[in-house]
C-alpha positions in Angstrom: 15.5 0.8 -24.0 17.7 3.6 -22.6 16.4 6.5 -20.6 15.8 9.8 -22.4 18.3 12.5 -21.5 17.7 14.1 -18.2 19.4 15.9 -15.3 20.1 13.8 -12.2 20.1 15.6 -8.9 20.8 14.1 -5.5 19.7 16.3 -2.6 21.3 15.6 0.8 18.4 16.8 2.9 14.6 17.1 2.9 14.8 20.9 2.8 17.0 20.7 -0.3 14.7 18.3 -2.0 11.7 20.5 -1.2 13.4 23.5 -2.7 14.2 21.6 -5.9 10.5 20.4 -6.1 9.2 23.9 -5.5 11.4 25.3 -8.3 10.9 22.4 -10.8 7.3 21.4 -10.3 6.1 18.9 -12.9 9.5 19.0 -14.6 10.9 16.7 -11.9 10.2 13.1 -10.9 11.3 11.7 -7.5 13.4 8.5 -7.4 13.5 6.3 -4.3 13.5 2.6 -5.2 12.7 3.1 -8.9 11.0 -0.3 -9.4 7.9 1.4 -10.8 9.4 4.7 -12.0 12.4 3.4 -14.1 10.2 1.3 -16.5 8.0 4.3 -17.1 11.0 6.4 -17.9 12.5 3.7 -20.2 9.3 3.4 -22.2 8.9 7.2 -22.4 5.6 7.1 -20.5 7.2 9.9 -18.3 9.6 12.4 -19.7 10.9 14.6 -16.8 13.7 17.0 -17.3 15.1 16.2 -13.8 15.3 13.0 -11.8 15.5 13.9 -8.1 17.2 10.9 -6.4 16.4 11.1 -2.6 18.5 8.1 -1.6 21.0 10.2 0.3 18.5 11.7 2.7 19.0 9.6 5.8 16.0 11.0 7.6 13.7 9.2 5.1 14.9 5.7 6.2 13.1 5.9 9.6 11.2 2.8 10.6 9.6 3.1 14.0 7.1 1.3 16.1 6.1 3.2 19.2 3.3 2.5 21.7 2.7 6.3 22.2 3.1 7.6 18.7 2.2 4.6 16.5 4.1 3.5 13.4 6.2 5.5 11.0 7.6 4.1 7.8 9.9 6.5 6.0 10.0 7.0 2.2 13.2 5.0 1.9 12.1 1.9 3.8 12.4 -1.0 1.4 10.0 -3.9 1.0 12.7 -6.2 2.3 12.9 -4.2 5.6 9.2 -4.8 6.2 9.6 -8.4 5.2 12.1 -8.8 8.1 10.9 -6.3 10.6 10.4 -7.5 14.2 8.1 -5.4 16.3 7.4 -7.1 19.7 5.1 -4.3 20.9 3.1 -4.6 17.7 3.5 -8.3 17.0 0.3 -9.0 14.9 1.0 -5.9 12.7 4.7 -6.9 12.3 3.7 -10.4 11.3 1.2 -9.0 8.8 3.8 -6.7 7.3 6.2 -9.7 7.0 3.7 -11.9 5.3 2.5 -9.2 2.9 6.0 -8.1 1.9 7.2 -11.6 1.4 4.8 -12.1 -1.6 5.8 -8.9 -3.5 7.7 -9.8 -6.7 11.2 -11.1 -6.1 14.2 -10.4 -3.8 15.8 -8.0 -6.2 12.6 -5.9 -6.3 12.0 -6.1 -2.6 15.6 -5.0 -1.9 15.0 -1.7 -3.8 11.3 -1.0 -3.9 9.7 1.1 -1.2 6.3 1.0 0.4 5.8 4.8 0.2 6.8 4.7 -3.5 4.1 2.0 -4.1 1.5 4.3 -2.6 2.6 7.2 -4.7 2.5 5.0 -7.8 -1.1 4.0 -7.0 -1.1 0.9 -9.2 -4.5 -0.7 -8.8 -2.9 -4.2 -8.5 -0.2 -3.0 -6.1 0.2 -4.7 -2.8 0.8 -1.8 -0.4 -2.1 0.4 -1.5 -4.5 -2.4 -0.5 -2.8 -3.1 2.9 -2.4 0.5 3.9 -6.0 1.4 2.8 -7.2 -1.5 5.0 -5.1 -0.3 8.0 -6.4 3.3 7.5 -2.8 4.6 7.3 -1.9 8.2 6.4 0.7 9.5 4.0 2.8 12.4 5.0 3.4 15.1 2.3 5.9 17.8 2.8 6.5 21.0 0.8 7.8 24.5 1.4 4.2 25.4 2.3 4.3 22.9 5.2 3.4 19.3 6.0 0.0 17.7 5.6 -1.2 14.2 6.4 -3.7 12.5 4.1 -5.5 9.2 4.6 -4.3 6.7 2.0 -7.9 5.9 1.3 -8.3 9.6 0.1 -4.8 10.0 -1.3 -5.3 7.4 -4.0 -7.7 8.8 -6.5 -7.5 6.2 -9.3 -5.1 4.2 -11.4 -1.7 5.9 -11.2 -3.4 9.0 -9.8 -3.0 10.6 -6.4 -3.7 13.8 -4.5 0.0 14.7 -4.3 0.8 18.2 -5.5 3.8 18.6 -7.9 5.8 20.4 -5.2 5.2 17.8 -2.5 7.5 15.0 -1.3 5.9 11.9 0.2 8.1 11.5 3.3 6.4 8.7 5.3 3.5 6.4 6.0 2.0 6.7 9.5 -0.3 4.7 11.7 -1.9 6.0 14.8 -1.5 3.8 17.9 -5.1 2.6 17.7 -4.8 1.7 14.0 -1.6 -0.2 14.6 -3.1 -2.5 17.2 -4.5 -5.6 15.6 -6.0 -8.7 17.3 -6.3 -10.8 14.1 -5.6 -10.6 10.4 -6.0 -12.7 7.3 -4.9 -12.1 3.7 -5.3 -13.9 0.4 -3.5 -13.3 -2.8 -4.2 -15.3 -6.0 -1.5 -15.1 -8.7 -0.9 -17.0 -12.0 2.8 -17.4 -11.0 4.8 -16.5 -7.9 6.1 -12.9 -8.1 3.4 -11.6 -10.5 0.8 -9.0 -9.8 -2.3 -10.4 -8.1 -5.4 -11.6 -10.0 -7.3 -11.3 -6.7 -6.2 -9.8 -3.4 -7.9 -9.3 -0.1 -7.1 -8.2 3.5 -9.3 -8.8 6.6 -8.3 -7.1 9.9 -9.8 -7.2 13.4 -9.2 -4.6 16.0 -10.9 -5.5 19.3 -14.4 -6.3 18.1 -14.4 -4.2 14.9 -13.5 -5.6 11.5 -12.1 -4.1 8.3 -12.4 -6.1 5.0 -10.8 -4.7 1.8 -10.5 -5.9 -1.8 -7.6 -5.1 -4.2 -6.6 -5.9 -7.7 -10.1 -5.5 -9.0 -11.2 -1.9 -9.6 -9.4 1.4 -10.0 -8.4 1.4 -6.3 -8.8 -0.7 -3.2 -12.4 -0.9 -2.0 -14.0 -1.8 1.3 -16.4 -4.7 1.8 -18.7 -3.4 4.6 -21.3 -6.2 4.5 -18.6 -8.8 5.0 -17.2 -6.8 7.9 -20.6 -6.5 9.5 -21.2 -10.3 9.1 -17.9 -11.0 10.8 -18.7 -8.5 13.6 -22.0 -10.3 14.1 -20.2 -13.6 14.8 -20.8 -15.2 11.4 -18.3 -17.9 10.6 -20.0 -20.2 8.1 -18.6 -19.9 4.6 -21.9 -19.6 2.7 -23.3 -16.5 4.4 -19.8 -14.9 4.3 -19.7 -15.6 0.5 -23.1 -14.0 0.1 -22.1 -10.9 2.0 -18.8 -10.5 0.1 -20.6 -11.1 -3.2 -23.1 -8.4 -2.5 -20.3 -6.0 -1.6 -18.5 -6.7 -4.8 -21.6 -6.4 -7.0 -22.3 -3.0 -5.5 -18.7 -1.7 -5.6 -17.7 -3.2 -8.9 -20.8 -3.7 -11.1 -18.6 -3.9 -14.2 -17.2 -7.3 -13.2 -18.9 -10.4 -14.7 -20.4 -13.1 -12.5 -17.3 -15.3 -12.6 -15.0 -12.5 -11.6 -17.3 -11.5 -8.8 -17.3 -15.1 -7.5 -13.5 -15.4 -7.7 -13.0 -12.2 -5.7 -15.7 -13.2 -3.2 -14.0 -16.6 -2.6 -10.7 -14.9 -2.2 -12.1 -12.4 0.3 -13.7 -15.1 2.4 -10.5 -17.1 2.3 -8.8 -14.0 3.9 -11.7 -13.8 6.5 -11.4 -17.4 7.5 -7.6 -17.1 7.9 -8.3 -14.2 10.3 -10.7 -16.4 12.2 -8.3 -19.3 12.2 -4.7 -18.2 12.1 -3.5 -21.8 11.7 -5.0 -21.8 8.2 -2.7 -19.0 6.9 
């Protein structure tokens, strides 16, 4: 199906893009990678009058790992760049980004899709919303009114729903130095076939002696598993008590799931936890 008629504009700078968004508001949609947006346009789910292609804005391609300022992932950084990134000063985080990006769809998608675009899309089964929620990353939003930084955990409000105002451009994902420093990580993603959206997805992170455990592909947005995190922080390694903790978390956060679904997600979360405890099991 062809796109409905629209006006294509290609701003050359962030300021030009912000001016266009301020003037157009909800009449415009921003195009970066287009892997989520273009299908919505083709099937008339979205009918903007203007498509604002930001791919000429070089400043949005910034990908930076810095000991003093943390991590910055610009709005035009592709999945493929994160699949291949090497960050010696942030080696565990770099390895996590590599592994996470590697299981997103297929090469053609990873070569065009962007991490920031995935956060703005806020698909409940998306890969990056889960990871950047677990990392407690922030998304940078610019407009003619100024720049604000919002935690991804607060930015994603629900399925395909975010806190972005119509005149705001998502310019980057950022991680503070403390948040970018990992000592261990584990992830688990269950798919029917390679390249598909996840049936179950989980991330477990350790920073020094604190743990973060997050579940994706289950509810309206990624959710934390605090009981599982506390069990790991207390030194629990046995599978049975970890499964019990994860199961209690999921029953509380997602009561609409049936017993079999809760069990499947709990097993997947504990698989991620045990890979964090034993990196050789990844």
